[in-house]
C-alpha positions as CSV (number, residue, x, y, z in Angstrom):
1,X,11.4,-10.4,11.0
2,X,14.5,-8.2,9.6
3,X,14.2,-4.8,9.9
4,X,15.2,-4.5,6.1
5,X,13.0,-4.9,3.5
6,X,13.3,-8.6,2.0
7,X,12.3,-10.0,-1.9
8,X,10.5,-13.4,-1.1
9,X,9.5,-15.7,-4.2
10,X,6.1,-17.4,-2.7
11,X,6.1,-19.4,-6.1
12,X,6.4,-20.1,-9.7
13,X,4.0,-21.7,-12.1
14,X,6.7,-21.6,-15.3
15,X,4.5,-18.5,-17.0
16,X,7.2,-15.7,-18.4
17,X,6.2,-13.2,-16.4
18,X,7.4,-11.8,-12.8
19,X,5.2,-10.1,-10.4
20,X,6.2,-8.0,-7.2
21,X,3.6,-7.1,-4.9
22,X,4.4,-4.5,-2.3
23,X,2.3,-4.3,0.9
24,X,1.4,-1.3,2.8
25,X,0.6,0.7,6.1
26,X,0.6,-2.5,9.1
27,X,0.0,-5.4,6.8
28,X,2.4,-7.7,8.6
29,X,3.2,-7.6,11.8
30,X,3.3,-11.2,12.4
31,X,4.4,-14.5,10.9
32,X,1.1,-15.5,10.7
33,X,0.0,-12.5,8.9
34,X,2.7,-12.7,6.6
35,X,1.7,-16.3,6.0
36,X,-1.8,-15.2,5.4
37,X,-0.8,-12.6,2.9
38,X,1.3,-15.1,1.0
39,X,-1.9,-16.9,0.8
40,X,-4.2,-14.4,-0.6
41,X,-1.3,-13.4,-3.2
42,X,-1.4,-17.1,-4.2
43,X,-5.0,-17.3,-4.4
44,X,-5.0,-14.5,-6.7
45,X,-5.2,-16.0,-10.0
46,X,-2.1,-14.0,-11.6
47,X,0.6,-16.3,-13.2
48,X,4.4,-16.5,-13.4
49,X,7.4,-15.8,-10.9
50,X,5.3,-14.0,-7.8
51,X,7.5,-12.4,-5.5
52,X,6.3,-10.5,-2.2
53,X,8.8,-7.3,-1.3
54,X,8.5,-7.9,2.2
55,X,9.4,-4.3,4.6
56,X,8.4,-3.4,8.2
57,X,5.7,-1.1,7.6
58,X,4.4,-1.1,11.1
59,X,2.4,-3.1,13.3
60,X,-1.0,-2.8,14.9
61,X,-0.6,-4.5,17.8
62,X,0.8,-1.7,19.6
63,X,-2.2,0.6,18.5
64,X,-4.9,-2.0,19.9
65,X,-3.4,-1.7,23.1
66,X,-2.6,1.6,23.2
67,X,-6.8,2.4,21.9
68,X,-7.7,-0.5,24.7
69,X,-6.3,1.1,27.2
70,X,-7.7,4.5,25.9
71,X,-11.4,3.2,26.0
72,X,-11.0,1.7,29.3
73,X,-9.6,4.9,30.4
74,X,-12.9,7.0,29.2
75,X,-15.3,4.1,30.6
76,X,-14.0,4.8,34.0
77,X,-13.9,8.6,33.2
78,X,-17.6,8.2,33.4
79,X,-18.4,7.6,36.5
80,X,-16.7,10.5,37.8
81,X,-18.5,13.7,38.2
82,X,-17.3,17.2,36.5
83,X,-15.3,15.7,34.0
84,X,-13.5,18.2,31.8
85,X,-14.0,17.3,29.0
86,X,-11.1,19.3,27.4
87,X,-8.8,16.7,29.5
88,X,-10.8,13.5,27.6
89,X,-10.4,15.6,23.8
90,X,-6.6,15.4,25.1
91,X,-6.8,12.4,25.3
92,X,-8.0,11.7,22.1
93,X,-5.8,14.2,20.4
94,X,-2.9,12.3,21.6
95,X,-4.0,9.1,20.6
96,X,-4.6,10.3,16.9
97,X,-1.4,12.3,16.8
98,X,0.6,9.1,18.0
99,X,-1.0,7.7,15.2
100,X,-0.3,10.1,12.3
101,X,3.5,10.5,13.7
102,X,3.3,6.6,12.9
103,X,2.0,6.7,9.6
104,X,4.7,9.7,8.7
105,X,7.3,7.4,9.9
106,X,6.1,4.5,7.5
107,X,5.4,6.9,4.6
108,X,8.7,7.9,4.8
109,X,10.0,4.6,4.7
110,X,8.1,3.8,1.6
111,X,9.8,6.3,-0.3
112,X,13.2,5.4,0.3
113,X,12.0,1.8,-0.4
114,X,10.4,3.2,-3.8
115,X,13.8,5.3,-4.8
116,X,15.6,1.8,-4.0
117,X,13.2,-0.3,-5.5
118,X,15.7,-1.4,-8.7
119,X,18.3,-2.8,-6.6
120,X,16.2,-5.5,-5.6
121,X,14.2,-5.5,-8.9
122,X,18.1,-6.5,-10.1
123,X,18.5,-9.5,-7.8
124,X,15.7,-11.2,-9.6
125,X,16.5,-14.0,-11.9
126,X,15.8,-13.4,-16.0
127,X,14.8,-10.4,-15.1
128,X,15.4,-9.2,-18.8
129,X,13.9,-12.1,-20.0
130,X,10.1,-11.3,-18.9
131,X,7.5,-8.2,-18.4
132,X,7.4,-7.5,-14.6
133,X,4.1,-6.1,-13.3
134,X,4.4,-3.9,-10.1
135,X,1.4,-4.5,-7.5
136,X,1.4,-2.5,-4.7
137,X,-1.3,-1.3,-1.9
138,X,-1.5,1.5,0.4
139,X,2.3,2.7,0.6
140,X,3.3,-0.3,-1.5
141,X,1.3,2.0,-3.8
142,X,3.6,5.1,-3.0
143,X,6.9,3.0,-3.3
144,X,5.9,2.1,-6.6
145,X,5.3,6.0,-7.5
146,X,8.5,7.0,-6.2
147,X,10.7,3.9,-8.1
148,X,8.9,5.1,-11.6
149,X,10.1,8.5,-10.1
150,X,13.2,7.8,-9.6
151,X,15.3,5.2,-11.0
152,X,16.2,4.6,-14.5
153,X,14.2,1.4,-15.0
154,X,15.5,1.4,-19.0
155,X,17.0,-2.0,-18.6
156,X,14.0,-3.6,-17.0
157,X,10.7,-4.1,-18.9
158,X,8.4,-2.9,-16.6
159,X,4.9,-4.0,-18.0
160,X,1.7,-3.1,-15.6
161,X,1.2,-1.6,-12.5
162,X,-1.4,-2.2,-10.2
163,X,-2.6,0.7,-7.5
164,X,-4.7,-0.7,-4.5
165,X,-6.2,1.6,-1.8
166,X,-2.8,4.0,-3.2
167,X,-1.2,6.2,-0.5
168,X,-0.1,8.0,-3.3
169,X,-0.4,11.4,-4.4
170,X,-3.7,12.4,-6.8
171,X,-2.1,15.8,-7.8
172,X,1.6,15.1,-8.2
173,X,2.7,16.3,-12.1
174,X,4.7,12.8,-12.9
175,X,2.3,10.6,-13.4
176,X,2.6,10.4,-17.1
177,X,6.3,10.9,-16.8
178,X,6.0,7.6,-14.6
179,X,4.0,6.0,-17.3
180,X,6.6,6.5,-19.8
181,X,8.3,4.5,-18.2
182,X,6.5,1.2,-18.6
183,X,5.1,-0.7,-21.3
184,X,2.1,-1.7,-20.2
185,X,-1.1,0.1,-18.4
186,X,-1.7,1.8,-14.9
187,X,-4.4,0.1,-12.9
188,X,-5.6,1.7,-9.9
189,X,-8.6,0.6,-7.7
190,X,-10.0,3.6,-4.9
191,X,-12.6,3.6,-2.9
192,X,-14.3,6.7,-1.0
193,X,-15.2,4.7,1.7
194,X,-11.6,4.3,2.5
195,X,-11.3,5.5,6.4
196,X,-7.4,5.0,6.5
197,X,-6.7,6.7,3.4
198,X,-8.7,9.7,4.8
199,X,-8.1,9.8,8.2
200,X,-4.3,8.7,8.1
201,X,-3.0,9.6,4.7
202,X,-4.5,12.7,3.7
203,X,-3.8,14.2,7.4
204,X,-0.6,14.1,6.7
205,X,0.0,14.7,3.3
206,X,-3.1,17.5,3.1
207,X,-3.1,16.2,-0.3
208,X,-5.4,14.0,-2.5
209,X,-4.4,10.4,-2.4
210,X,-5.0,8.2,-5.6
211,X,-6.4,5.4,-2.8
212,X,-9.9,8.0,-2.4
213,X,-9.7,9.1,-5.8
214,X,-8.4,7.8,-8.4
215,X,-4.7,9.0,-11.1
216,X,-6.0,12.0,-12.3
217,X,-5.2,11.6,-15.9
218,X,-7.3,10.7,-18.7
219,X,-6.0,7.8,-21.1
220,X,-7.2,4.7,-22.5
221,X,-4.0,2.9,-20.7
222,X,-4.9,4.5,-17.1
223,X,-7.7,2.3,-15.5
224,X,-9.6,3.5,-12.5
225,X,-11.9,1.7,-11.2
226,X,-14.1,2.4,-7.7
227,X,-14.7,-0.3,-5.9
228,X,-17.8,0.9,-3.5
229,X,-18.0,0.4,0.2
230,X,-14.2,-1.4,0.4
231,X,-12.1,-0.1,3.5
232,X,-8.3,0.0,3.6
233,X,-7.9,-3.8,4.0
234,X,-10.1,-5.2,1.4
235,X,-8.5,-5.6,-1.6
236,X,-6.2,-8.1,0.0
237,X,-9.8,-10.3,0.2
238,X,-10.9,-9.4,-3.0
239,X,-7.6,-10.0,-5.2
240,X,-9.1,-12.6,-7.7
241,X,-12.0,-10.2,-8.1
242,X,-10.3,-6.7,-8.3
243,X,-7.8,-8.4,-11.1
244,X,-10.6,-9.8,-12.9
245,X,-12.0,-6.2,-13.3
246,X,-9.1,-4.5,-14.1
247,X,-8.9,-6.8,-17.1
248,X,-12.4,-6.2,-18.4
């Protein structure tokens, strides 16, 4: 997989709308994960030209190996007398710091992706003839937020924006300004059970994120839905359900 972001067409059923999905943190680390994600999107029930914007958001592979090695190391330590608890805490702390550092790097990459999103949207055929919907999960939602905040999108018809488990700031003051650049509605799915957002996202930004709290702006065209019990990756397996709930 290339290091650069790529906009790829998944399918086109002829319905006159364009839908661009932007995945988030560590969603695609292999070809099989990419194919699985494309299948989940294709089964979501959304009509029109369906694109996925693939970008290198990190892989869980290294993290899993690192975690297993740490667990084996801690298991071995249980059989040793006079264990230094500070040494164990140090091991765990290093692992947590590594995760936070990695998330921070991917966060910066997602922000750059958003600031350059218009360039990629301009490559879509018939982009001036159809409304464009943007759907982002995790850091993909952050990319959409940055796209709306930092791009002049007046020559494109941005319709609805969907933020799923979004790692975007809930306290930024530009949400209304971002909304004014669109012609549809904001749909935000959030969950207080999202541990990835709470443990990684909020520990990095020191801020409330919409994936845990929703978009704090009261308007009939801003729809916040709490998906109770949802973990960070649950949205992909429940896309069709989520879209039906948003549209009620």
